[in-house]
N, C-alpha and C positions, 0 to 999 in steps of 0.2 A: 504494500499499499504506500503510495507516494505521500510525502510530507509536504505541508505548505511551508512557505518561507518562514512564517511566524513560528511554526513548530520546530523547524531546524534551529532557528536562533535561540529558542527557549531551551532546547537540548544543549546547545553550546554553552549557554549561561549556567546550566546545571552542572556541566562538566567543570567549568571554572570554579564553582562553589565547592564541588567535591575535592578538587585538587587543593583548594584553599584550606580545607580541613587539616591537611597534612603539611603542606609547604608554606613557609613564612615568606612573604614578599615575593620578589622575583616575578612581578606581574608582566614585565616586558618579555622575559624568558618564556613564561607560560604562553603568552599570546603568540610568540613566534613559533613555538612548538605546535600550536593549533593551526597556524598557517601551513606548516609543513604537512600535517596530517590531512587537512582538507584540500591541499593542493596535490596530495598523493605522492609526496616525495620523502626523501631521507634527510636527516638533520645531523650535523656534527656539533656537539656541545663542548666548548673549551672553557676550562676554569680550574682553579686550584682545588685540591682535595677538600671535602667537607662542605661543599656549597649546595648539596642536595641534588646533584645531577642524576645519580642513580635513582634516588627516591622519587624524583619528578617523573622519570620514565615509567617506573613501576606503578606509581599512583595513577598516571594517565591511562595505562593499560587496564587497570582495574576499573576506572570510571567508564571506559569505553567498552567494557565487556569483551576484551580481546585476549587471545592466548599470548602468553609472555614467556620469553626465555632470556637468560643472561649468559653471555659468553665473556669470560674474563681472559683477555688477550695477554699472553706471556710469550717470551722468546721460544719456548719449547712446544707451543701449540702447533698442531699439524692441520692441514686442510681437511682431512677426514674427520677431525674432531668437530668441525663446524658443519660440514655438509652431510656427514653420515657415511656408512660403509656397508658392504655386504658381509653378512655373518653366516658361517656354516652351521646349519641346524640339522637335527635328526628327528624324523617323524616317528609315530608310534610303531611303524613297521620296520624301523631301523634304516630306512632310506635317507641318505644325506642330500641336502639341498641348500642353496644359498638364499638368504632372505635379507632384504635391505632394512637396515636399522637407521631411521632418519636421525639426523643431527639436530642440534638446537636451532639451526637456521629455519627449521620448519615450524615457525610460529608467526603470528600476525605482527607482534611487536618484538623485535630483536634488539636487545641492549648489547652493543659491542663496547664493552668497558675497556678503557685505555687501549684503543685500537692501534695506536702507534707503537705499542710494545711488542707486537708480533712481527715476524719476518715478512718481507715482501711476498714470499710464496704463499704464506697463509693469508695475508691481506687480499691477495688476488682471488682467493676462494670466495670472498664476499662479492667480487665484482659482478659475476654473472647473476648472482641472486639480486643484487641491487638494480642492475640494468634490465635484465630479462625476466625477473621474477620466476626463475626456474633454477634447478640444480641438476647438473649432469654427473652421474656416477654409475660406474659399471656398464657403460654403454647405453644407459637409459636417461632420458630427460624427464624430470618430474616437476610438476607445477607446485609453486608455493601457495599457501593459503592467502586469500584476499579478504580485506585489504592487507597489505604488507608494508612494513616500515622498518628500516634500520636506523636506529638512533644511537649514534656512537659518541663516546667521550674521549677526551685526551687532556693531559696535564701540560700546560704551557711552560712550567718551570723546570721539571725534571727531564732533561734531554739525554742523559747518559743511558745507554742501553736501549734507546728507542730507534725506530725506523720511520722517519717522516713519510707520510702518505704520498705516493706518486701523484703527479698532476692529473692523470687520467682518472684516478679514483677520487681525488678531491672534487673533481668536476661532477661526479655522480651524486654528490650531496646537493640537494636543492638549496640549502642554506646552511650557514655556519653561525651558531649562536654563541656569543660570548657571555658567560655567566659571571656577573659582578659580585664583589664581596659585599655582604649585607651591611646595612647601617647599624649604628649602635642600638637603636630601638628594635630593629629586627633581630639583632643578636640576643637582646634581652628576651624577646618573645620565643626565640629558638630554645634558649636555656629553659624557660618555664615549661614549654611543651615537652621537651625531651627528658626532663627530670621529675615530672609529676605523673599524673594518670595518663594511660595510653590515649592516643587520638581516637575519635569516633571512627568506626569502620567506614571505608569508602564504598558508596553505593554504586551499582552499575546503572548508568543512566542512558547509555546509547550503545546500540549493537553495531556489528560490522556492516550490516545492510544499511543501517541509518547513516553511517559515515559515508558509505558509497553514494547514498542519495544526496548528502550535503555536498560531496565532491562534484556531482553532476550539476547541482544548482549553481555552484560557484563557477564552473566552466561556462555556464550560460550567461554570465555577466558580460555586458557589452563593453567594448573599448573603442573609443572614437579614433579615427585615423591620426589626428594631431597628437593624441596621447601615445599611441603606438609608435609614431615617429620619434617622439621625445624619448621613449624607452630605448629605441634603436640608437639615437644620438648619444645617449648616456653610455651605452655599451661601447660604441665606436670610440668615444672619448677616452676610454681606458687604454687605448693603443697608442704608444708614443709616436708612431709614424703617421698617425691619422688625426692628430689634434695639435692645437696651438697652446694648450694649457701647460704652463711652465712646470709645475711639479710632476706632471705625468711624463713629460719629455725628459726630465732630469732624473727621476728615481725609478721609473717603471721599466722592467725588462720585457715583459709580455703582458698583454691585457686579457680580458675575459673572452671566451669563445661563444659560439652560438647558444649553448645551453644557458649562458648568463642572461640573455634577453628573454629566453623562454621562462627562466625562473622569475625574472622581474614581472612579467605579465601574469603568470599563473598565481604568484603570491599577491600581486596587486588586486587581482580579481577576488581572491579569498578575503583580503582585507576589506574591500568594498562590500562584499556580501555580508560579512560579519557586522559591518556598520549599518546594514539595512538599506544599502543603496543598490541601484540596478545598473550602474556604469562606473567604470574606473576613472578616477580623477588623477591629475598630475601629482597631487599630494600622496596618493597611494603608491605611485612609482617611487617618489622620494623616500617614503617611510620604509619600503622594503629593500632599498638599494644597498644598505650596509650588510645585512645578513645574506643577501643574494649574491653579492659581488666580492666580499672581502677575501674569500678563499680562492678566487679566480684571478686575482691580480698578483703578479710575481715581480718583486722588486729586484733591481740590479744591485751591484756591489755597493755603490754609493748609498743607495737607499737602505740596504741592510746595515752597513757600517754606521750610518747616521741615525739608526733607530726609528726610521720612518715607518709608520703603520699604514696598511692599506686603507683603513678607515679615514685617515687624513686625506689621502688621495681622492677617495670617493666624495668626501665633503667638498673638496676644492672643485671637483667636477660639477657637483650639484649647485654650488654657488655660481659658477661660470654659466651653466645652462639656465639657472634661474634669472640671471641678469639678462640673458638673451630673450627669455620668454616674456619678461616684463618690458 
């Protein structure tokens, strides 16, 4: 049964409330996670330990009534540990046969915890699952459950013994969410919640079928040609050879690829839908630009040495395009 727009938005608000029972603050992070879910993409969360990244993913899976699995990435993790493998079994007649034992990737929400601690060979095992929503093992390609999301975390501080994600895999993440350190008041609330009575249980308020319905409604949001052209100009401006914006030419080695503008538009549509609007505004493109593009811009040596962050580059581009628009 199809849901009305009002019913969809009501369910999203109930999801926010359920997550708020457990997680303190982090409203922007929660909202960006919802953008990823309703745009049907994967998200990479970056933040120091203890900020609730794992708790957020687990709580969201509970509120959405989705199957959940957690993969703790370590240097000795093997691809079969993720995808699954064929196991030799014996039936009641004594006949031997192989049976496929699914790995933890066969869940609707997969938490890839500290994904950059695994070797590139193991990281690549996630690539087909993220892009194709399938797993190939033993000569058989198996479909993953729908909806399917990979929500990965990584620690920006500890780099010893890590394997940075290759550009191709970074590009598969629809957005990269930076999880900020909580304020003093939020820290106080965290301590009170975690040292007193347990939190109220998280209620299941939306099924997988309802999520797919919300995704469909979000895709139907209209985007006018001038707004679409603005998103394209924003992406092109990340390329040092195609822009006159000084910081881009000075600090950027390579800009975002075509998936970047796809991410801008799909996320902007979701943001407009969650705001109860039926068309994408320029402000929607601006609001999603940082999480959609920050992991798709690669700095040159001067930018890396000078501590320049991709967020600064994106803000400079937005300022320049905003002046043109006005």
